[in-house]
All heavy atoms as TSV, in Angstrom:
chain	resi	resn	atom	element	x	y	z
A	1	MET	N	N	98.952	125.325	105.244
A	1	MET	CA	C	98.853	123.881	105.202
A	1	MET	C	C	97.784	123.438	106.200
A	1	MET	O	O	97.798	123.835	107.357
A	1	MET	CB	C	100.223	123.285	105.561
A	1	MET	CG	C	100.261	121.803	105.484
A	1	MET	SD	S	101.875	121.059	105.881
A	1	MET	CE	C	103.029	122.125	105.103
A	2	LYS	N	N	96.869	122.608	105.745
A	2	LYS	CA	C	95.773	122.138	106.597
A	2	LYS	C	C	96.189	120.869	107.332
A	2	LYS	O	O	96.559	119.874	106.718
A	2	LYS	CB	C	94.541	121.862	105.741
A	2	LYS	CG	C	93.368	121.330	106.535
A	2	LYS	CD	C	92.208	120.997	105.600
A	2	LYS	CE	C	91.097	120.327	106.366
A	2	LYS	NZ	N	91.215	118.882	106.433
A	3	ILE	N	N	96.148	120.921	108.651
A	3	ILE	CA	C	96.447	119.749	109.473
A	3	ILE	C	C	95.132	119.027	109.737
A	3	ILE	O	O	94.173	119.619	110.234
A	3	ILE	CB	C	97.135	120.169	110.789
A	3	ILE	CG1	C	98.502	120.774	110.476
A	3	ILE	CG2	C	97.268	118.983	111.725
A	3	ILE	CD1	C	99.169	121.430	111.642
A	4	ASP	N	N	95.090	117.750	109.373
A	4	ASP	CA	C	93.858	116.979	109.514
A	4	ASP	C	C	93.729	116.330	110.886
A	4	ASP	O	O	92.624	116.109	111.376
A	4	ASP	CB	C	93.798	115.899	108.423
A	4	ASP	CG	C	93.765	116.519	107.043
A	4	ASP	OD1	O	92.722	117.105	106.688
A	4	ASP	OD2	O	94.785	116.458	106.334
A	5	TYR	N	N	94.867	116.011	111.507
A	5	TYR	CA	C	94.832	115.336	112.804
A	5	TYR	C	C	96.089	115.709	113.572
A	5	TYR	O	O	97.162	115.811	112.988
A	5	TYR	CB	C	94.767	113.815	112.589
A	5	TYR	CG	C	94.516	113.037	113.857
A	5	TYR	CD1	C	93.259	113.005	114.452
A	5	TYR	CD2	C	95.535	112.325	114.455
A	5	TYR	CE1	C	93.037	112.288	115.626
A	5	TYR	CE2	C	95.322	111.602	115.629
A	5	TYR	CZ	C	94.067	111.595	116.199
A	5	TYR	OH	O	93.849	110.895	117.358
A	6	SER	N	N	95.937	115.899	114.877
A	6	SER	CA	C	97.073	116.259	115.719
A	6	SER	C	C	97.199	115.252	116.857
A	6	SER	O	O	96.197	114.842	117.443
A	6	SER	CB	C	96.874	117.669	116.278
A	6	SER	OG	O	98.016	118.073	116.973
A	7	LEU	N	N	98.433	114.871	117.139
A	7	LEU	CA	C	98.717	113.879	118.168
A	7	LEU	C	C	99.753	114.473	119.115
A	7	LEU	O	O	100.858	114.788	118.699
A	7	LEU	CB	C	99.283	112.637	117.470
A	7	LEU	CG	C	99.364	111.315	118.171
A	7	LEU	CD1	C	97.993	110.851	118.646
A	7	LEU	CD2	C	99.943	110.275	117.214
A	8	ASN	N	N	99.372	114.665	120.383
A	8	ASN	CA	C	100.298	115.217	121.372
A	8	ASN	C	C	100.813	114.083	122.247
A	8	ASN	O	O	100.068	113.518	123.040
A	8	ASN	CB	C	99.623	116.294	122.218
A	8	ASN	CG	C	100.617	117.002	123.116
A	8	ASN	OD1	O	101.661	116.473	123.467
A	8	ASN	ND2	N	100.294	118.222	123.487
A	9	LEU	N	N	102.094	113.752	122.074
A	9	LEU	CA	C	102.713	112.645	122.800
A	9	LEU	C	C	103.800	113.130	123.748
A	9	LEU	O	O	104.680	112.354	124.127
A	9	LEU	CB	C	103.286	111.636	121.798
A	9	LEU	CG	C	102.237	111.045	120.844
A	9	LEU	CD1	C	102.909	110.339	119.701
A	9	LEU	CD2	C	101.309	110.121	121.594
A	10	GLU	N	N	103.727	114.403	124.123
A	10	GLU	CA	C	104.724	114.945	125.054
A	10	GLU	C	C	104.635	114.191	126.383
A	10	GLU	O	O	103.553	113.896	126.865
A	10	GLU	CB	C	104.501	116.437	125.256
A	10	GLU	CG	C	104.834	117.225	123.997
A	10	GLU	CD	C	104.588	118.703	124.165
A	10	GLU	OE1	O	103.420	119.126	124.031
A	10	GLU	OE2	O	105.569	119.415	124.441
A	11	GLY	N	N	105.810	113.844	126.912
A	11	GLY	CA	C	105.871	113.108	128.166
A	11	GLY	C	C	105.899	111.599	127.984
A	11	GLY	O	O	106.101	110.867	128.948
A	12	GLU	N	N	105.682	111.134	126.764
A	12	GLU	CA	C	105.702	109.693	126.492
A	12	GLU	C	C	107.117	109.257	126.125
A	12	GLU	O	O	107.796	109.919	125.350
A	12	GLU	CB	C	104.738	109.342	125.346
A	12	GLU	CG	C	103.300	109.677	125.626
A	12	GLU	CD	C	102.674	108.809	126.700
A	12	GLU	OE1	O	103.208	107.725	127.013
A	12	GLU	OE2	O	101.641	109.224	127.249
A	13	ALA	N	N	107.548	108.135	126.666
A	13	ALA	CA	C	108.887	107.611	126.386
A	13	ALA	C	C	108.893	106.771	125.111
A	13	ALA	O	O	107.877	106.187	124.734
A	13	ALA	CB	C	109.353	106.758	127.558
A	14	CYS	N	N	110.041	106.726	124.457
A	14	CYS	CA	C	110.215	105.888	123.276
A	14	CYS	C	C	110.105	104.426	123.691
A	14	CYS	O	O	110.496	104.093	124.798
A	14	CYS	CB	C	111.578	106.149	122.626
A	14	CYS	SG	S	111.611	107.723	121.753
A	15	PRO	N	N	109.544	103.580	122.873
A	15	PRO	CA	C	109.194	103.801	121.468
A	15	PRO	C	C	107.747	104.224	121.258
A	15	PRO	O	O	107.273	104.251	120.133
A	15	PRO	CB	C	109.443	102.431	120.842
A	15	PRO	CG	C	108.997	101.484	121.914
A	15	PRO	CD	C	109.414	102.154	123.217
A	16	TYR	N	N	107.017	104.555	122.329
A	16	TYR	CA	C	105.594	104.856	122.189
A	16	TYR	C	C	105.277	105.944	121.156
A	16	TYR	O	O	104.349	105.763	120.366
A	16	TYR	CB	C	104.959	105.188	123.537
A	16	TYR	CG	C	103.476	105.391	123.413
A	16	TYR	CD1	C	102.625	104.313	123.179
A	16	TYR	CD2	C	102.932	106.663	123.463
A	16	TYR	CE1	C	101.274	104.498	123.018
A	16	TYR	CE2	C	101.580	106.851	123.303
A	16	TYR	CZ	C	100.746	105.768	123.076
A	16	TYR	OH	O	99.402	105.962	122.907
A	17	PRO	N	N	106.002	107.084	121.102
A	17	PRO	CA	C	105.652	108.090	120.095
A	17	PRO	C	C	105.699	107.555	118.656
A	17	PRO	O	O	104.813	107.860	117.848
A	17	PRO	CB	C	106.684	109.200	120.319
A	17	PRO	CG	C	107.005	109.090	121.772
A	17	PRO	CD	C	107.012	107.600	122.040
A	18	ALA	N	N	106.695	106.751	118.341
A	18	ALA	CA	C	106.785	106.199	116.979
A	18	ALA	C	C	105.641	105.224	116.718
A	18	ALA	O	O	105.018	105.256	115.642
A	18	ALA	CB	C	108.139	105.522	116.777
A	19	ILE	N	N	105.327	104.380	117.693
A	19	ILE	CA	C	104.242	103.402	117.527
A	19	ILE	C	C	102.897	104.111	117.376
A	19	ILE	O	O	102.098	103.785	116.505
A	19	ILE	CB	C	104.217	102.428	118.727
A	19	ILE	CG1	C	105.474	101.558	118.703
A	19	ILE	CG2	C	102.953	101.569	118.720
A	19	ILE	CD1	C	105.712	100.769	119.973
A	20	ALA	N	N	102.650	105.104	118.220
A	20	ALA	CA	C	101.385	105.849	118.162
A	20	ALA	C	C	101.254	106.607	116.845
A	20	ALA	O	O	100.155	106.713	116.287
A	20	ALA	CB	C	101.284	106.803	119.342
A	21	THR	N	N	102.372	107.132	116.335
A	21	THR	CA	C	102.352	107.835	115.050
A	21	THR	C	C	101.942	106.888	113.931
A	21	THR	O	O	101.080	107.214	113.107
A	21	THR	CB	C	103.741	108.449	114.751
A	21	THR	OG1	O	104.029	109.417	115.764
A	21	THR	CG2	C	103.773	109.107	113.389
A	22	LEU	N	N	102.535	105.713	113.899
A	22	LEU	CA	C	102.199	104.739	112.856
A	22	LEU	C	C	100.749	104.283	112.976
A	22	LEU	O	O	100.061	104.121	111.962
A	22	LEU	CB	C	103.153	103.550	112.915
A	22	LEU	CG	C	104.610	103.878	112.606
A	22	LEU	CD1	C	105.477	102.641	112.786
A	22	LEU	CD2	C	104.771	104.460	111.206
A	23	ASP	N	N	100.262	104.091	114.196
A	23	ASP	CA	C	98.862	103.712	114.398
A	23	ASP	C	C	97.920	104.808	113.901
A	23	ASP	O	O	96.905	104.520	113.266
A	23	ASP	CB	C	98.585	103.417	115.866
A	23	ASP	CG	C	99.173	102.096	116.331
A	23	ASP	OD1	O	99.560	101.267	115.471
A	23	ASP	OD2	O	99.256	101.890	117.563
A	24	ALA	N	N	98.250	106.053	114.182
A	24	ALA	CA	C	97.406	107.176	113.744
A	24	ALA	C	C	97.395	107.282	112.220
A	24	ALA	O	O	96.348	107.564	111.616
A	24	ALA	CB	C	97.894	108.476	114.367
A	25	LEU	N	N	98.533	107.066	111.592
A	25	LEU	CA	C	98.606	107.154	110.128
A	25	LEU	C	C	97.699	106.127	109.447
A	25	LEU	O	O	97.153	106.390	108.380
A	25	LEU	CB	C	100.046	106.974	109.645
A	25	LEU	CG	C	100.941	108.196	109.802
A	25	LEU	CD1	C	102.398	107.834	109.528
A	25	LEU	CD2	C	100.489	109.327	108.883
A	26	LYS	N	N	97.514	104.981	110.086
A	26	LYS	CA	C	96.629	103.950	109.526
A	26	LYS	C	C	95.200	104.458	109.378
A	26	LYS	O	O	94.460	104.005	108.518
A	26	LYS	CB	C	96.632	102.703	110.418
A	26	LYS	CG	C	97.917	101.946	110.413
A	26	LYS	CD	C	97.826	100.776	111.394
A	26	LYS	CE	C	99.178	100.162	111.646
A	26	LYS	NZ	N	99.141	99.149	112.710
A	27	GLU	N	N	94.810	105.393	110.249
A	27	GLU	CA	C	93.436	105.907	110.261
A	27	GLU	C	C	93.214	107.049	109.268
A	27	GLU	O	O	92.075	107.404	108.982
A	27	GLU	CB	C	93.066	106.381	111.669
A	27	GLU	CG	C	93.241	105.323	112.748
A	27	GLU	CD	C	92.428	104.068	112.496
A	27	GLU	OE1	O	91.251	104.199	112.094
A	27	GLU	OE2	O	92.975	102.962	112.673
A	28	LEU	N	N	94.298	107.644	108.779
A	28	LEU	CA	C	94.169	108.788	107.872
A	28	LEU	C	C	93.937	108.331	106.440
A	28	LEU	O	O	94.320	107.228	106.045
A	28	LEU	CB	C	95.434	109.643	107.924
A	28	LEU	CG	C	95.690	110.380	109.226
A	28	LEU	CD1	C	97.092	110.961	109.237
A	28	LEU	CD2	C	94.678	111.484	109.417
A	29	LYS	N	N	93.329	109.218	105.663
A	29	LYS	CA	C	93.145	108.974	104.234
A	29	LYS	C	C	94.367	109.489	103.481
A	29	LYS	O	O	95.093	110.348	103.983
A	29	LYS	CB	C	91.892	109.698	103.742
A	29	LYS	CG	C	90.628	109.192	104.368
A	29	LYS	CD	C	89.440	109.990	103.883
A	29	LYS	CE	C	88.187	109.519	104.600
A	29	LYS	NZ	N	87.313	110.593	104.970
A	30	SER	N	N	94.558	108.992	102.292
A	30	SER	CA	C	95.684	109.419	101.463
A	30	SER	C	C	95.663	110.934	101.278
A	30	SER	O	O	94.618	111.519	100.991
A	30	SER	CB	C	95.598	108.725	100.103
A	30	SER	OG	O	96.672	109.113	99.297
A	31	GLY	N	N	96.811	111.568	101.488
A	31	GLY	CA	C	96.940	113.013	101.323
A	31	GLY	C	C	96.704	113.808	102.588
A	31	GLY	O	O	97.051	114.984	102.657
A	32	GLU	N	N	96.115	113.194	103.613
A	32	GLU	CA	C	95.862	113.918	104.852
A	32	GLU	C	C	97.165	114.119	105.623
A	32	GLU	O	O	98.125	113.368	105.455
A	32	GLU	CB	C	94.835	113.188	105.719
A	32	GLU	CG	C	93.441	113.267	105.147
A	32	GLU	CD	C	92.380	112.686	106.063
A	32	GLU	OE1	O	92.649	111.673	106.749
A	32	GLU	OE2	O	91.279	113.254	106.086
A	33	ILE	N	N	97.166	115.148	106.477
A	33	ILE	CA	C	98.380	115.531	107.207
A	33	ILE	C	C	98.187	115.327	108.699
A	33	ILE	O	O	97.195	115.765	109.289
A	33	ILE	CB	C	98.769	116.985	106.885
A	33	ILE	CG1	C	99.136	117.083	105.404
A	33	ILE	CG2	C	99.933	117.443	107.776
A	33	ILE	CD1	C	99.398	118.477	104.917
A	34	LEU	N	N	99.179	114.671	109.290
A	34	LEU	CA	C	99.213	114.402	110.721
A	34	LEU	C	C	100.290	115.268	111.364
A	34	LEU	O	O	101.421	115.312	110.883
A	34	LEU	CB	C	99.544	112.918	110.957
A	34	LEU	CG	C	99.832	112.477	112.393
A	34	LEU	CD1	C	98.590	112.629	113.274
A	34	LEU	CD2	C	100.334	111.042	112.417
A	35	GLU	N	N	99.930	115.959	112.440
A	35	GLU	CA	C	100.891	116.707	113.244
A	35	GLU	C	C	101.180	115.873	114.491
A	35	GLU	O	O	100.254	115.407	115.157
A	35	GLU	CB	C	100.292	118.050	113.658
A	35	GLU	CG	C	101.174	118.825	114.623
A	35	GLU	CD	C	100.489	120.055	115.181
A	35	GLU	OE1	O	99.353	119.929	115.701
A	35	GLU	OE2	O	101.083	121.130	115.108
A	36	VAL	N	N	102.460	115.674	114.778
A	36	VAL	CA	C	102.868	114.920	115.965
A	36	VAL	C	C	103.762	115.812	116.821
A	36	VAL	O	O	104.742	116.372	116.326
A	36	VAL	CB	C	103.635	113.634	115.584
A	36	VAL	CG1	C	104.064	112.887	116.840
A	36	VAL	CG2	C	102.785	112.736	114.690
A	37	LEU	N	N	103.414	115.952	118.096
A	37	LEU	CA	C	104.228	116.682	119.064
A	37	LEU	C	C	104.763	115.674	120.069
A	37	LEU	O	O	104.002	114.852	120.591
A	37	LEU	CB	C	103.389	117.727	119.806
A	37	LEU	CG	C	102.713	118.789	118.952
A	37	LEU	CD1	C	101.777	119.628	119.811
A	37	LEU	CD2	C	103.731	119.657	118.270
A	38	CYS	N	N	106.062	115.705	120.312
A	38	CYS	CA	C	106.646	114.815	121.316
A	38	CYS	C	C	107.937	115.434	121.843
A	38	CYS	O	O	108.460	116.382	121.267
A	38	CYS	CB	C	106.884	113.410	120.757
A	38	CYS	SG	S	108.145	113.315	119.509
A	39	ASP	N	N	108.425	114.883	122.952
A	39	ASP	CA	C	109.664	115.409	123.530
A	39	ASP	C	C	110.667	114.289	123.835
A	39	ASP	O	O	111.598	114.474	124.596
A	39	ASP	CB	C	109.380	116.258	124.769
A	39	ASP	CG	C	108.540	115.550	125.813
A	39	ASP	OD1	O	108.264	114.341	125.651
A	39	ASP	OD2	O	108.160	116.200	126.792
A	40	CYS	N	N	110.469	113.157	123.206
A	40	CYS	CA	C	111.405	112.040	123.348
A	40	CYS	C	C	112.557	112.263	122.356
A	40	CYS	O	O	112.325	112.325	121.151
A	40	CYS	CB	C	110.689	110.728	123.049
A	40	CYS	SG	S	111.788	109.316	123.067
A	41	PRO	N	N	113.786	112.432	122.830
A	41	PRO	CA	C	114.907	112.773	121.943
A	41	PRO	C	C	115.141	111.777	120.806
A	41	PRO	O	O	115.510	112.175	119.709
A	41	PRO	CB	C	116.122	112.811	122.865
A	41	PRO	CG	C	115.584	112.920	124.242
A	41	PRO	CD	C	114.212	112.339	124.224
A	42	GLN	N	N	114.893	110.495	121.043
A	42	GLN	CA	C	115.116	109.498	119.995
A	42	GLN	C	C	114.134	109.634	118.835
A	42	GLN	O	O	114.394	109.146	117.739
A	42	GLN	CB	C	115.019	108.071	120.567
A	42	GLN	CG	C	116.112	107.720	121.527
A	42	GLN	CD	C	115.744	108.034	122.978
A	42	GLN	OE1	O	114.856	108.833	123.257
A	42	GLN	NE2	N	116.442	107.407	123.907
A	43	SER	N	N	113.021	110.308	119.063
A	43	SER	CA	C	111.997	110.456	118.029
A	43	SER	C	C	112.489	111.243	116.815
A	43	SER	O	O	111.956	111.081	115.726
A	43	SER	CB	C	110.752	111.137	118.599
A	43	SER	OG	O	110.150	110.301	119.549
A	44	ILE	N	N	113.498	112.088	117.002
A	44	ILE	CA	C	114.026	112.875	115.879
A	44	ILE	C	C	114.506	111.953	114.758
A	44	ILE	O	O	114.493	112.324	113.587
A	44	ILE	CB	C	115.140	113.850	116.335
A	44	ILE	CG1	C	115.487	114.851	115.241
A	44	ILE	CG2	C	116.387	113.108	116.756
A	44	ILE	CD1	C	114.512	115.949	115.051
A	45	HIS	N	N	114.908	110.738	115.109
A	45	HIS	CA	C	115.357	109.765	114.107
A	45	HIS	C	C	114.312	108.683	113.853
A	45	HIS	O	O	114.071	108.323	112.704
A	45	HIS	CB	C	116.661	109.098	114.558
A	45	HIS	CG	C	117.767	110.078	114.764
A	45	HIS	ND1	N	118.348	110.785	113.745
A	45	HIS	CD2	C	118.383	110.485	115.903
A	45	HIS	CE1	C	119.279	111.587	114.237
A	45	HIS	NE2	N	119.313	111.425	115.546
A	46	SER	N	N	113.693	108.169	114.920
A	46	SER	CA	C	112.801	107.019	114.762
A	46	SER	C	C	111.529	107.344	113.989
A	46	SER	O	O	111.132	106.572	113.109
A	46	SER	CB	C	112.457	106.408	116.123
A	46	SER	OG	O	111.777	107.332	116.937
A	47	ILE	N	N	110.894	108.471	114.279
A	47	ILE	CA	C	109.637	108.788	113.597
A	47	ILE	C	C	109.863	108.989	112.095
A	47	ILE	O	O	109.181	108.349	111.288
A	47	ILE	CB	C	108.909	109.972	114.265
A	47	ILE	CG1	C	108.341	109.494	115.613
A	47	ILE	CG2	C	107.789	110.519	113.366
A	47	ILE	CD1	C	107.636	110.552	116.426
A	48	PRO	N	N	110.809	109.839	111.655
A	48	PRO	CA	C	111.007	109.977	110.204
A	48	PRO	C	C	111.379	108.660	109.517
A	48	PRO	O	O	110.865	108.368	108.431
A	48	PRO	CB	C	112.141	110.995	110.087
A	48	PRO	CG	C	112.076	111.781	111.347
A	48	PRO	CD	C	111.628	110.796	112.395
A	49	ASN	N	N	112.228	107.856	110.142
A	49	ASN	CA	C	112.623	106.578	109.535
A	49	ASN	C	C	111.432	105.634	109.391
A	49	ASN	O	O	111.239	105.026	108.338
A	49	ASN	CB	C	113.727	105.907	110.351
A	49	ASN	CG	C	115.049	106.631	110.239
A	49	ASN	OD1	O	115.290	107.392	109.310
A	49	ASN	ND2	N	115.927	106.404	111.206
A	50	ASP	N	N	110.626	105.519	110.452
A	50	ASP	CA	C	109.465	104.627	110.410
A	50	ASP	C	C	108.426	105.095	109.400
A	50	ASP	O	O	107.851	104.291	108.657
A	50	ASP	CB	C	108.814	104.531	111.799
A	50	ASP	CG	C	109.664	103.765	112.790
A	50	ASP	OD1	O	110.598	103.061	112.373
A	50	ASP	OD2	O	109.385	103.875	114.007
A	51	VAL	N	N	108.192	106.399	109.362
A	51	VAL	CA	C	107.196	106.968	108.452
A	51	VAL	C	C	107.621	106.766	106.993
A	51	VAL	O	O	106.830	106.321	106.159
A	51	VAL	CB	C	107.011	108.471	108.788
A	51	VAL	CG1	C	106.299	109.202	107.685
A	51	VAL	CG2	C	106.264	108.617	110.102
A	52	LYS	N	N	108.873	107.082	106.692
A	52	LYS	CA	C	109.371	106.935	105.316
A	52	LYS	C	C	109.367	105.474	104.878
A	52	LYS	O	O	109.073	105.184	103.725
A	52	LYS	CB	C	110.769	107.532	105.192
A	52	LYS	CG	C	110.786	109.043	105.268
A	52	LYS	CD	C	112.211	109.569	105.258
A	52	LYS	CE	C	112.250	111.059	105.543
A	52	LYS	NZ	N	113.626	111.547	105.693
A	53	SER	N	N	109.673	104.552	105.786
A	53	SER	CA	C	109.697	103.132	105.426
A	53	SER	C	C	108.304	102.611	105.086
A	53	SER	O	O	108.172	101.573	104.455
A	53	SER	CB	C	110.325	102.301	106.539
A	53	SER	OG	O	109.445	102.181	107.631
A	54	ARG	N	N	107.276	103.351	105.478
A	54	ARG	CA	C	105.896	102.977	105.152
A	54	ARG	C	C	105.331	103.813	104.016
A	54	ARG	O	O	104.127	103.821	103.779
A	54	ARG	CB	C	105.029	103.055	106.393
A	54	ARG	CG	C	105.305	101.851	107.293
A	54	ARG	CD	C	104.888	102.076	108.707
A	54	ARG	NE	N	105.140	100.903	109.535
A	54	ARG	CZ	C	106.307	100.572	110.061
A	54	ARG	NH1	N	107.372	101.306	109.840
A	54	ARG	NH2	N	106.434	99.499	110.820
A	55	GLY	N	N	106.207	104.538	103.331
A	55	GLY	CA	C	105.806	105.255	102.132
A	55	GLY	C	C	105.132	106.591	102.365
A	55	GLY	O	O	104.558	107.149	101.436
A	56	CYS	N	N	105.186	107.123	103.572
A	56	CYS	CA	C	104.604	108.435	103.851
A	56	CYS	C	C	105.699	109.494	103.799
A	56	CYS	O	O	106.879	109.177	103.820
A	56	CYS	CB	C	103.922	108.428	105.217
A	56	CYS	SG	S	102.544	107.267	105.308
A	57	LYS	N	N	105.276	110.766	103.734
A	57	LYS	CA	C	106.228	111.866	103.603
A	57	LYS	C	C	106.315	112.672	104.882
A	57	LYS	O	O	105.297	113.044	105.467
A	57	LYS	CB	C	105.775	112.832	102.511
A	57	LYS	CG	C	105.956	112.369	101.119
A	57	LYS	CD	C	105.555	113.514	100.192
A	57	LYS	CE	C	105.410	113.028	98.772
A	57	LYS	NZ	N	104.854	114.079	97.919
A	58	VAL	N	N	107.541	112.975	105.299
A	58	VAL	CA	C	107.754	113.920	106.393
A	58	VAL	C	C	107.877	115.293	105.733
A	58	VAL	O	O	108.821	115.554	105.001
A	58	VAL	CB	C	109.022	113.578	107.201
A	58	VAL	CG1	C	109.249	114.615	108.282
A	58	VAL	CG2	C	108.917	112.191	107.803
A	59	LEU	N	N	106.888	116.147	105.956
A	59	LEU	CA	C	106.857	117.460	105.319
A	59	LEU	C	C	107.696	118.479	106.067
A	59	LEU	O	O	108.273	119.381	105.464
A	59	LEU	CB	C	105.417	117.965	105.216
A	59	LEU	CG	C	104.446	117.073	104.445
A	59	LEU	CD1	C	103.041	117.649	104.538
A	59	LEU	CD2	C	104.872	116.923	102.998
A	60	GLN	N	N	107.741	118.334	107.395
A	60	GLN	CA	C	108.423	119.342	108.202
A	60	GLN	C	C	108.780	118.762	109.567
A	60	GLN	O	O	108.032	117.966	110.117
A	60	GLN	CB	C	107.476	120.535	108.378
A	60	GLN	CG	C	108.080	121.758	108.981
A	60	GLN	CD	C	107.086	122.924	108.932
A	60	GLN	OE1	O	106.275	123.030	108.023
A	60	GLN	NE2	N	107.149	123.769	109.926
A	61	ILE	N	N	109.941	119.169	110.075
A	61	ILE	CA	C	110.344	118.839	111.442
A	61	ILE	C	C	110.819	120.134	112.092
A	61	ILE	O	O	111.688	120.809	111.554
A	61	ILE	CB	C	111.489	117.806	111.480
A	61	ILE	CG1	C	111.084	116.512	110.781
A	61	ILE	CG2	C	111.896	117.526	112.930
A	61	ILE	CD1	C	112.223	115.517	110.618
A	62	ASP	N	N	110.214	120.488	113.216
A	62	ASP	CA	C	110.599	121.685	113.958
A	62	ASP	C	C	110.939	121.266	115.385
A	62	ASP	O	O	110.390	120.301	115.909
A	62	ASP	CB	C	109.444	122.698	114.024
A	62	ASP	CG	C	109.058	123.219	112.661
A	62	ASP	OD1	O	109.965	123.582	111.886
A	62	ASP	OD2	O	107.849	123.250	112.368
A	63	GLN	N	N	111.831	122.030	116.006
A	63	GLN	CA	C	112.153	121.792	117.410
A	63	GLN	C	C	112.089	123.109	118.162
A	63	GLN	O	O	112.644	124.109	117.729
A	63	GLN	CB	C	113.539	121.160	117.558
A	63	GLN	CG	C	113.827	120.762	118.989
A	63	GLN	CD	C	115.005	119.811	119.111
A	63	GLN	OE1	O	115.714	119.552	118.157
A	63	GLN	NE2	N	115.209	119.303	120.303
A	64	ASP	N	N	111.364	123.093	119.281
A	64	ASP	CA	C	111.253	124.253	120.157
A	64	ASP	C	C	111.606	123.767	121.552
A	64	ASP	O	O	110.780	123.152	122.227
A	64	ASP	CB	C	109.838	124.826	120.096
A	64	ASP	CG	C	109.684	126.070	120.951
A	64	ASP	OD1	O	110.725	126.640	121.375
A	64	ASP	OD2	O	108.539	126.489	121.206
A	65	GLY	N	N	112.869	123.984	121.959
A	65	GLY	CA	C	113.337	123.413	123.225
A	65	GLY	C	C	113.327	121.905	123.092
A	65	GLY	O	O	113.768	121.361	122.088
A	66	PRO	N	N	112.752	121.203	124.072
A	66	PRO	CA	C	112.713	119.740	123.973
A	66	PRO	C	C	111.586	119.217	123.079
A	66	PRO	O	O	111.549	118.038	122.753
A	66	PRO	CB	C	112.487	119.303	125.421
A	66	PRO	CG	C	111.757	120.442	126.035
A	66	PRO	CD	C	112.285	121.689	125.355
A	67	THR	N	N	110.662	120.088	122.687
A	67	THR	CA	C	109.497	119.638	121.923
A	67	THR	C	C	109.809	119.550	120.430
A	67	THR	O	O	110.291	120.500	119.819
A	67	THR	CB	C	108.301	120.586	122.138
A	67	THR	OG1	O	107.995	120.626	123.530
A	67	THR	CG2	C	107.075	120.112	121.362
A	68	LEU	N	N	109.506	118.384	119.877
A	68	LEU	CA	C	109.641	118.139	118.444
A	68	LEU	C	C	108.262	118.183	117.820
A	68	LEU	O	O	107.282	117.696	118.409
A	68	LEU	CB	C	110.251	116.758	118.197
A	68	LEU	CG	C	111.660	116.555	118.721
A	68	LEU	CD1	C	111.999	115.071	118.784
A	68	LEU	CD2	C	112.652	117.281	117.826
A	69	ARG	N	N	108.176	118.764	116.621
A	69	ARG	CA	C	106.905	118.827	115.896
A	69	ARG	C	C	107.147	118.269	114.500
A	69	ARG	O	O	108.007	118.751	113.765
A	69	ARG	CB	C	106.407	120.263	115.805
A	69	ARG	CG	C	105.120	120.410	115.024
A	69	ARG	CD	C	104.697	121.881	115.007
A	69	ARG	NE	N	103.461	122.083	114.309
A	69	ARG	CZ	C	103.354	122.686	113.118
A	69	ARG	NH1	N	104.450	123.168	112.512
A	69	ARG	NH2	N	102.194	122.840	112.546
A	70	PHE	N	N	106.398	117.238	114.157
A	70	PHE	CA	C	106.490	116.611	112.852
A	70	PHE	C	C	105.190	116.845	112.086
A	70	PHE	O	O	104.116	116.719	112.666
A	70	PHE	CB	C	106.669	115.090	112.981
A	70	PHE	CG	C	107.893	114.670	113.740
A	70	PHE	CD1	C	107.840	114.481	115.110
A	70	PHE	CD2	C	109.097	114.450	113.085
A	70	PHE	CE1	C	108.970	114.087	115.827
A	70	PHE	CE2	C	110.227	114.048	113.788
A	70	PHE	CZ	C	110.158	113.870	115.157
A	71	LEU	N	N	105.300	117.165	110.808
A	71	LEU	CA	C	104.145	117.177	109.922
A	71	LEU	C	C	104.362	116.071	108.914
A	71	LEU	O	O	105.377	116.049	108.195
A	71	LEU	CB	C	104.010	118.525	109.212
A	71	LEU	CG	C	103.672	119.723	110.101
A	71	LEU	CD1	C	103.536	120.985	109.267
A	71	LEU	CD2	C	102.409	119.477	110.903
A	72	ILE	N	N	103.429	115.136	108.877
A	72	ILE	CA	C	103.566	113.932	108.074
A	72	ILE	C	C	102.357	113.793	107.173
A	72	ILE	O	O	101.214	113.911	107.629
A	72	ILE	CB	C	103.656	112.694	109.005
A	72	ILE	CG1	C	104.842	112.855	109.962
A	72	ILE	CG2	C	103.751	111.417	108.192
A	72	ILE	CD1	C	104.790	111.952	111.167
A	73	GLN	N	N	102.616	113.520	105.900
A	73	GLN	CA	C	101.525	113.333	104.943
A	73	GLN	C	C	101.384	111.852	104.618
A	73	GLN	O	O	102.352	111.191	104.260
A	73	GLN	CB	C	101.777	114.125	103.667
A	73	GLN	CG	C	100.605	114.068	102.713
A	73	GLN	CD	C	100.807	114.995	101.534
A	73	GLN	OE1	O	101.903	115.102	101.004
A	73	GLN	NE2	N	99.752	115.662	101.116
A	74	LYS	N	N	100.156	111.378	104.734
A	74	LYS	CA	C	99.879	109.969	104.400
A	74	LYS	C	C	99.876	109.820	102.890
A	74	LYS	O	O	99.265	110.594	102.173
A	74	LYS	CB	C	98.528	109.568	104.981
A	74	LYS	CG	C	98.002	108.250	104.461
A	74	LYS	CD	C	97.968	107.218	105.525
A	74	LYS	CE	C	97.495	105.894	104.979
A	74	LYS	NZ	N	96.543	105.258	105.862
A	75	SER	N	N	100.580	108.821	102.422
A	75	SER	CA	C	100.587	108.497	101.012
A	75	SER	C	C	99.577	107.384	100.770
A	75	SER	O	O	99.064	106.782	101.701
A	75	SER	CB	C	101.977	108.064	100.571
A	75	SER	OG	O	102.892	109.116	100.792
A	76	SER	N	N	99.312	107.103	99.515
A	76	SER	CA	C	98.305	106.094	99.188
A	76	SER	C	C	98.708	104.702	99.606
A	76	SER	O	O	99.796	104.386	99.925
A	76	SER	CB	C	98.021	106.101	97.703
A	76	SER	OG	O	99.206	105.994	96.957
């Protein structure tokens, strides 16, 4: 899977990771994939909910210790 853009938000408190993710998605073209890394525990729920409500797809969510990794595809 080709990642088009990566956003490292580790150390940032909520709600900043969700806001930054939505801002980054605005810049992507349809079909492009955004990787988001963060360690804010609330992001496990807020990022997928916010992304889906804007019509984008969460392709994958991984957790390695406190670090969460999201792969999100921009929809049209």
